[in-house]
N, C-alpha and C positions, 0 to 999 in steps of 0.2 A: 608789713613784712618785718620779721625779726632781724636783729643785727647779724645773727649767725646765718640766716638764710640769705641775706644780702651778700655776705662774704662768700658763701657757697656758690651763689649764682655768678658772682664776679669771677671767682676762680674758674668755674666751669666755662664761662664765656672765654676767658683767657686760654684755657686748655683747648677749646675747640678751634680758636684762632691759630694756636700753635700747631695743632694737628693738621689744619688746612695748609700750613706752610710746607707740609710734606707732600702735598699733592702736586701733580703737574711736573713740568720740566723747567730748565733754564735757571734763572737767578732765584726764583722762589724755592725750588727744590734744593738749592745749595745752602739755604739757611739752616742753622743748627737749633734744634729744640732740646731743652734740658728738662729731664724728668727727675724729680726728687724721689728717693727710695728710702723708706723708713725701715729700721731694724733695731730691736732692743739689745742685740748682742754685739760684742766687740768685732772690729774689723779682722782680727786674727783668729776668730772662731771659724768653724767650718761653714757657718752661715754667712759670715762676713766675706769669706773667700768665694762663696757661691755668688754673692752680690757682685763682687769685683769681676768674676769670670763672666757673668751675664752682661755686665756693662761693657766689657771689652768686645764680646761677641756682637752686641747690638750696634756698637759704634762701627765695628768692621763691616758688618753685613748691611748697614744702611749708608755706608760711605761717609760716616761722620755726621749724618743729618740728625741723629738722635744721640745725645750724651746723657749719662745718668750721674746725678749728684747724690752721694751717699750720706745717710743720716744714721750713723752707728750709735750704739750705747744709749738708745732711746732719746737721742738729741732732738728728734722730731716732737717729743712730748708724748708719744704714743707707745704704750706697751702692746704686746701681742694681742691681749684680750680686747683691745680697743681698735685694732686695725681693720677688721672687716667693715666696721662703721666708718672709719676714717677714709679708707679707700673708696667705699661705696658712695660717700657724699662728696668726694673730691678734695678732701683736706690734704691728701697726698695722692699722686697718681699711681705709685707703686708701693707695696708693702711686703716685707718678708716677715711672716708671723709664725710663731710656734703653734702648731695645730691643737695641741692639748688644751691650750688656754681658751679655745673657742667653743667649749662645750655648751655655754649658755646661748651661743648663736644657733647651733644644731649639734645634738649628741653624736652625729656621724663623725665629727672632727676628733672625737676621743678615740677613734678606732686605732690609730698607730701606737698610742700609749697604753693600750690594754696590756696589763702585766703578763709577761712571759708568752705572749702570742707570737710575735715576730721578734726573735732575739739575735738573728744573724743578718748580715747584709742581703743574702739571697732571699731570706724570708721577708725582710722588709721591702725589697723591690717587688716581690710577688704581690704583697699586700697593697702596695702603692698602685700597681697596675689594675688590680681588681677594683679598688676603691675610687679611682679617678672620676669615672662618670657620676658617681654619687656626690662627690665634692663639687663637681662642675654644676650640677643641677641646683644645689643649695646656693652657690656663689652667684649664679645668674639672677636669683631673686634678690640679691644684695648689690646689684649693679656692678658686677665685676667678673673678670675672666681669669681662670686659673692658667698661669703660664708654666710653672714647673713646681715639682715637689723636691725637697732637699733633705736627705737623712742626717740624723745625728748618730754618733757611735753609741753603743749600749750604755745606758745610765747605770751608775753605781752609787755607793754611799760614801760621801766625803765626811770625815769626822776627825777627831784627834786620837782615835784608837781604832783598832779593828772592830768592825761590826759583823762578826763572823759566827753568831749564834742567835737563837731566838731570845735568849736571856739578854744579850747585848742590845737588842732592839727595844726591849720593854722600857717604856717611859722616855724614850729618846725623842727629843724635840727636833723634828726633821722637816725641812722645807721640801715640798714636792711641787712639781710644775703644774699640776692639774688635779681635777676631781678624782681621776682614777687612782692617783697616788695616795690621796687622802683615804679613800676607801680601803685600799690594799694595806697601807701601813697602820691604819687604825685596827684593822682585823689582826695584824701581827703584834699588836700591843704597844705600838709607838704612839707619839703625840704629833701627828702631822698637821701641817698648814700649807695651803696652796697659795704661793705668791710668786710674782715674777722674779727672774734672776736678778734684775737690777735692784729690786726692792729687798731681796734677801741679803745682799751684801752688808748694808748697815746693821741689820738685825744680828748677823753673825758677829760683827765687830763689837756690838753692845752686849753680847752674851745672851740674847733672847732665843737663839737657836743653838742646838748642839751639832747638827748635821745637815747636809744638803744632798738630795737625790739629784744627780746630774752626771752627764758624761765628763764634765770638766774638760771639754775640748779646747785646745789652743788657748786663746786669750782668756776664755772663761775659766779654764783651769788655773791660769796664772793669778787670776783674782781670788779664786778659792784658796789656793795654797798660801796666801798671805795670812790666813787665819786657821785653816785646817791642814793637817799634816799626815793624813792617812786616807787611802782610797781602798774600799772593799768592792771588788767586782762581783756583782750579783746577776749580770746579764738580764737586766730588768726588761728592756725593750729597745728596739731600734726606732726611736721616736722620729717625728717628722716636722719640718717647717714647710711652708709653701709661699710662693710669690704670686701675687695677683695684681691685676691692673684695672683701673677704673673703667667701667664699661663705656662711658661717653668718650673718653680718650681713645679707647680701642676702636670704637665704631667710626671715629673721625679719621682713622688711618686708611690709606688706599690699600688695595689687595696685596700689592707687591711688598709694601712695608709691613703689613700684618704677617706675611709669609716670612719675611726676614726676622721679625721679632720672635715668631714661633720657632724658627730654626735656631736662633740664639738660645731660646729657652730649652729646646731639646738637647742641644750641645752641652748646656750647663748641667742639666739633670744627669746626662750620661757621665759627664766628668765627675760629678759628685759621687755617684755610685762607684766609679773607678777609684776615687780617692779613699773610699771606705775600706778598700782591700788592705791598706797599710796604715790606716789612721789610728787604730787602737795601739798597735806596736809603737807608732811615733809618739802617741800621747804618754804611753807607759815609760818610754825612754826619757821624755821630758820631765815626767814626775820624778823618776829616780835621780836624774841630774839635779833636781831641785831639793832632794832629800825627803821626798814624800814616800812614806811607807806604802807597800802594796800587798793586798791580800787577794789572791786570784783562785785559791782552792777552797771550796766550801764542803762541809760534810753533807752526806746524802740526806740526813735528817733535816738539816737546815734548809737545803734546797727544796725539800718537800714541803716544809712549813711555809716557806715563802710563796710557793705556788698555790698552796691551799689558801693563804691570805689573799693572793691576787685574784682568786676566783670571785671574791666579793665584787670587784670592779667589773669583771666580765659579765657576771649575772645582772648587775645593775644596768650595764650598757644594753644588754639584750632586752631587759624589761623596757627601757626607754625606746628602743628601735622597733620592738615587736618582730613580726615575721621578716621584715626587711633586714634586720640585723643577722638573723639566722641564715638568710640567703647570702649575705656578704661573706660570712664566715665559711659557709659551705663552698662558695666559689673559690675562696682563698685556699682552702684545703685541697680542693680538686686541682687547682693550678700547681700546688706543691707536688701533688701526686702525678702530675703530667697528664691529667685527663682533659 
């Protein structure tokens, strides 16, 4: 047996014992179980706030029998791209992961970050509802359960000048969060690279990057504006993160506790969509107060060129998914149309 497998088995045994502490009544049920929750983003980002909201709801609905210990800013050692594996093998029981980073796990996770497909909260919520069963099926094969999805405000371009024309994009060394962004911005003439938010920050500081594709939400925006002083809103996509739980931990819970955790997850997801209604305005106010320049009006020609470039990512996604991809997009469009 390898050292890694011994550690994994030891953790799993501990997790099962902890889960069993939730069963029954009396003194055993009064014990507190603590779950670690990994997230590569700051506590003050919209995802950090989702984690905190979920933790409060879980504690309240289980009578304090389950508490959650947060591992923000990638302090767990795991970036989003590594979290499906980490949660599945029990390195952490819970993970909040940016879905676009999971394209190598399954291309279906690239769906929310397809350029210009879902650009408003209403569209993002419709897409999330249609896609959920597809995500759940994939996650089940990786020994985990989807608890909730959590949106990001639409991504824009952080740079030190407005990126408000096709000419301004050409040759721009820009960080994207996933493969979709690489395809779209390469088609637009930029020089994109897909790296995690955490890893992008030192590259910005060292001058290896000119720009970052990001919503710049909350604490993430505070980090970006230390180096970059302009935000161009391109309404790229309402991207998504999701929170999953290790399958063995989940199956070790009794039915009542599972229902309590599910209810906490549903309450958190609903709260995140509600927060999206005012989030962009709040972020813009924070940017202005910090002296960040804002470009929110784009020419029609530029908008069209961006959407044409974004089509490269959509076409590649459809090629990878085949007929299933077309069925998902058809279901999404039907939902928007109210059919």
